[in-house]
N, C-alpha and C positions, 0 to 999 in steps of 0.2 A: 671935298677933294677930288682929285683926279681917280679915275678907276682904272685899275691894271688892266691891259690887254694883253693875249696871248702869253701866260703864266704856263711854263711846261715843266712837269716834276719827272723825275727819271724814276728808275724802278729802284724795289726796297726801302724808300724814303717813310722811316715812320717817325711822324710828324712833331712840329711845334705849330705856334701861331704864326700865321700869315696874314698881312695887309698890305694890300700895293697901294704904295704911293706916287710914284711916277709913272707916265704912260711909256715904259720902257719895257723890254721883254724881260722877265728874270728867269735864269733858267737853273732848273735844281737838276745837277748831274748825278747819275745812278750811285747808290751806295756813301755810307761813310762820311756824310758832309760834317765837317767840323765849321759851324757859322759863328758871326759875331751877333751883338745885339742891334737891333734897327729899329727905331721907333718914329709914328706915324705924329707931324705936329698939325698940321691941316685941322684937326677937328679936336680941340679939348677932350670931347665928350666921348669920340671915339679913337684915342689913344691906346695904341699896340704895339705889342713887341714880335720882332719878326728874328728868327734864330740866322738871319743872312747877313753878310756884309754889303752895305750898299756900293757893289759894284756891278758891271754891264755881265762879266764872266768869272766862273770859280774854277780855279787852276787845280790839278789833279792833288797837287800836294795839299789842298785842305781838306780833301776827301779822307776824314781819319776815323771820328769819330759817327757812332749812329745817332739818329733824330729820334726819339721816344715819340714824338705826336705832332703830326702838322695841320693846322685849322688855316683854311683859308677863308677870307671874308673880302666883299667889294671888289670882287675878281670876276670875268668873264673869259671865255675861252681857255679854259683850263685843260691841260693835256697830262696825262701820268702816264708813262712808261718810256721806252726809247723811241726816237724819229730818226727816219732815215733819209736823206736826202741824195739825190741823182741828180749829177751834172753831166747835160748832155742826152741824146736821144736812149730811148728806153724802149727794147723789143720785148714783147709778151709771146711766148710760143706754146700754144695748147694740142695738145695730142688726144686725139680720141681713138682709144685702142677696143676691138672687139672681141679679146681674149689675151690669155695670160701670156700666152706664147709669143704676141705680138710686141712685148716688152723686149724681146732679143733685138728688135730691128730699130731700137733706139739708142741714142750717143751713151757710152758708159756714164757720164758725169751724172745721167739724168734718169737711170733706171733706180737707183735707189729712194728716188725722191717718189716714184710712183704708190698712188694709193686706187684700190679698185673700188669705186663706190657699191657697186654692187655686192660687194663681200660684205661691206660695211653696214649696207641696208637690208641684209637678206633677211636676219634677225627681226627688222624694224616692219617689213613687209608682212613675213608670217605672224606677227602680234596683229598687226592692221587686219589681215585676213582673219584673223581669230573673233577679231573684235566685230568685225561685220557679220561674220557668221552667228555671233552669239545675237547680234541686234537683229538680223533676220528671224533667229527663231522665237525673239520675243514679240516679235511682232506678228509672226504667225500664231502665237500662242493667245496674243490680245485679238486676233481678229476671229480666231476661233470662240472664244470666250463672248465676243459680242454676238458673233453669230448665234451661239447657244442662248443668250440673253434675250435676242428677239425671238428667237423660236418658241421659249417659254413663255414670252410675252404674249406672244399671239395666239397660242393655247389657251392661256388663262381666260384672254379677252375674247374666245370663241365660247369657253364653257361658262364664262360669268354673263357674256349678253343674253338677254331673253330670246330664247329658241321659239319658232313657229311650226306648226304642224307640215307636213310635207305637201299637204293639198290646199291650204289655207288661202293662196294665191290664186288658187284655178276656182273658177264660176261653179257651181251645184247646180248650174241649169243645164240640162240635156242638149239642147241646139247648141250653145256654147262650147259644150265637150265632145260634140260629133264633130269628126273629121266626114265628109262625104266623099264620096268615088271621084267627083270631079275634083275634089281638093287632093286627092294621094294620086291622082292622074291615072284612075283606072282604066284599062281596056274595056271596050263593049263586049258584052256576052257573047257566046257562040249560040245559035239556035234558039230554042225555047225552052224555056224553063218554068216547069209547071210552081203552082201557088197553094201554099196551105190554107186548110180550113181553120180558120180564126174563130175563137181565141186558140193557142198554143196551150198544152196542160204541162210541157216540160223543156228545161233548159239543159241543153248536154253540154257538159265545160271541158275542154280540154286544153292543151298548150302547144305551141310550136314546136317545140324541144329545140329552138335553135338559138340563133344569138338575141340579146335583149336589146332594148334601144330605149333611152331616157329623152331624147330630142325627137320634135315631131319630123324633122327632115330625114331623119335616121329610121323612124319607125315609118313613115310611107315608103321609104325605098325598101324595107324588109317587107311591107305588105305587096309591093309591085311585084317583088321575087316570088311570093307566094302565089301569085294570078298566075304568074307565068309559067310555075310548076304544074300548075294544075292544068295549063292549056296544054303543055308538053303532054301529058297524062289523057288528053282528049275528052277533057270534062267541059262543060259549059262555061264555067265561070270558077272563080275563087272557091274553096271547099266552106267557108264557114258562112255564118249572116252577120257576123259582127266579130270584130277583133279589137282586145283592149291593150293598147300600149303602155309602155313604162314610163311614159311622159305625162300619162294620166288622162289622156285622150281616149275618144271611141273612134273605130275606123270603121266604116260601113262597108259590109261585104256585100252578100245577098240581098239584106236587108231584112225588114219585118214580114214579108208577103211571101216570098219565093223561098221555096225548099232547097236545101243545100246538100253537100255531099261529104260530111264530115264523121258518122258513125252508121254503118251499112244497118239497115233494117229499122233504124228508129231516125233517120233523114227526113220522112214526111212527117211525123210528130213532134218533132223536138226542134228549138231554135238552137242553133250551132255557137258555141261561143267558145274563142281560143284566146288564152292570154299569150301574148309574144313573150316568147324566151324558154327557158328551162328551168324547172321549178323543182327538180329531185332533191334539191340541198336547201334552195334559200327561197323564203317566200318573197311575194311580189312585195313592193312597196306601198306605202298607205295611199298613193295618190290610184295605183294601178286597181285595187279592190273597191275603192270608192269610186271611181269610174264603172265597174260592173256593177254595183248597187243603183247608182244613178240609171243604168241601161234597165235595169230589171225594173225600176219604179215606174220609169216611163212605158214600158211596155204593157204593164198594169194600167196608166193612165190611159193610154191610147186603146187600151181593147184589144191589143196584139197577145196579151198574155193572160190566163186565166188568174183572178186574183189567189187562187192558190195552187198555184204551179209546184212544180217540183224540179228541185235541182238534182241531177244525175250527172256521175262522173264516168268519163270514157273507160276507165280501168274496170267499173263496176260493170260494164257490158262485154269487153272484150279484152284479148291479152295484151295489154299494154301496161305502160308506167305513165302514161299520160292522164292527168294535166301534171304529174309529180308529187311527191311523196309531202314536198313541204306545203304545196298549195291543198291537197287534199286534207291535210290535218286542219288548215284553216277552214276550210268549206265543209267539214262535218260538224263543225261548230254555229254552222247557219241554220236559221228554223227553217229555212225551205228545201234543205237537204233532205233527200230521203233512200234510207239503205233499202227498201224495198224496189224490186225491178219489177215494170209491169211484165204480167204474164203473155198477154195478147196484144201482139204489135200489128198495128195496121200497114 
């Protein structure tokens, strides 16, 4: 059968069954429709009843009873509610107001129809801000938690990974651990420097009492500064025979053969060795101590040190804290340290 196009339903229609028969517009007007029975014969299997008379229009006189229920099938383009038709030109005016006071300037018949969007949306905007603020707070918490988890994972990884000794990657060979005067860019000595009578029987230990260093470039810079200080005192050269850096390397001062200027009255009978840094509270790192052991072993091997050499500390000889309480505690446990100070000094 034909499908009804353009079925229009008015307001307050509580419905009966409707099937569309003819391709003509059926109008259900607002309220109180009293309608007759209508049946479709175009399909025996789809016979339906409609509570409207087969007329194109329904007069107001027919609008008396409410319809209990309206079921619409086989129809398209259905409109429920009133429709307004304008015959002729239509002019739509839009007024944009920046304040409530601007309403006074509008025509009288328009003033009552004004609704301020800002007022109606103010509460919605406030709610939206609260929602966005809540979302941001949650995001910050999530980020904070993720950062804590990552830090914890990193710490756990460091603790669980197998660790290596500080100087494990450094060579135990003296030549490899030695930073010569040329490498730390030493200036030439001034004047003539006297030489030792070898082998030497004493190793005098002190500290520079200044900054520590953990990188070769930084240690080299400190050694150059110490040499410059010696020149400012009109000394021939840097005060020590050797210096031990926190990077685990041995820095050549005046070397094995030349007398230095580290401890008055003991310069000509002792090799002066300075640990770079201040060790009043903290002990030197293991790589710094191992470098000192390598130096002593090499001195004996080269015949520069007597195999029965003694280690003395500057604090044992003069009024000073050098080489620092923490380092003193370490060196007093070494076999070659001597609590006895030589009575006769050349």
